C-alpha positions in Angstrom: 3.5 -21.3 -33.0 7.0 -19.9 -34.0 5.3 -16.8 -35.6 3.3 -16.3 -32.5 6.4 -16.3 -30.3 8.2 -13.9 -32.7 5.3 -11.5 -32.6 5.1 -11.7 -28.8 8.9 -11.1 -28.2 8.8 -8.3 -30.8 5.9 -6.7 -28.9 7.9 -7.1 -25.6 10.9 -5.3 -27.1 8.8 -2.5 -28.5 7.1 -2.0 -25.1 10.4 -2.0 -23.2 12.2 0.3 -25.7 9.1 2.6 -25.7 9.3 3.2 -22.0 13.0 3.2 -21.4 13.8 6.4 -23.3 11.1 8.4 -21.4 12.3 7.0 -18.1 16.0 7.7 -18.8 15.2 11.2 -20.0 13.0 11.9 -16.9 15.6 10.6 -14.5 18.4 12.7 -16.2 16.5 15.9 -16.6 13.9 15.7 -13.9 11.6 17.5 -16.3 8.0 16.2 -16.1 6.2 19.2 -17.5 5.1 17.4 -20.7 3.9 14.2 -18.9 0.1 13.8 -18.4 -0.4 12.2 -15.0 -3.7 10.4 -16.0 -2.0 8.9 -19.0 0.9 7.5 -17.0 -1.4 6.3 -14.2 -3.5 4.3 -16.7 -0.3 3.0 -18.5 1.1 1.9 -15.1 -2.1 0.3 -14.1 -2.3 -1.5 -17.4 1.2 -2.8 -16.9 0.4 -4.1 -13.4 -2.7 -5.9 -14.7 -0.6 -7.5 -17.5 1.9 -8.7 -14.9 -1.0 -10.4 -13.1 -2.4 -11.8 -16.3 1.0 -13.1 -17.3 1.5 -14.8 -13.9 -1.9 -16.4 -14.2 -1.2 -17.6 -17.7 2.5 -18.5 -16.9 3.5 -16.2 -19.8 6.9 -15.1 -18.6 7.7 -12.8 -21.5 4.5 -10.9 -20.7 5.4 -10.8 -17.0 9.0 -9.6 -17.5 8.1 -7.0 -20.1 5.4 -5.5 -17.9 7.5 -5.6 -14.7 10.0 -3.5 -16.5 7.4 -1.1 -17.9 5.8 -0.9 -14.4 9.1 0.0 -12.8 9.7 2.7 -15.5 6.2 4.1 -14.9 6.7 4.1 -11.1 9.9 6.0 -11.4 8.4 8.6 -13.8 5.3 8.8 -11.5 7.4 9.4 -8.4 9.4 12.2 -10.1 6.2 13.8 -11.4 4.7 13.8 -7.9 7.8 15.4 -6.4 7.9 18.0 -9.2 4.2 18.8 -8.9 4.4 19.1 -5.1 7.3 21.5 -5.4 5.4 23.6 -7.9 2.3 23.8 -5.7 4.5 25.0 -2.7 5.7 28.0 -4.8 
């Protein structure tokens, strides 16, 4: 059981630290040219579904990890939408 928890918490840290640099870079630079919208939509949806699953299983590390990644995805998604709409107006 200890090994299972270590793997789970390690996966959580990897997910969070995988999303945070992209979110921070996007917030700072507002550059979303290299971001594929379908990819981020699917990643965001996957995170939301993992939140739901985590709540149903009462697996709080899963919930917390995916709430953080969902927030990061939502921020990046919003900036991407704004940038794309500005480009379409030009």
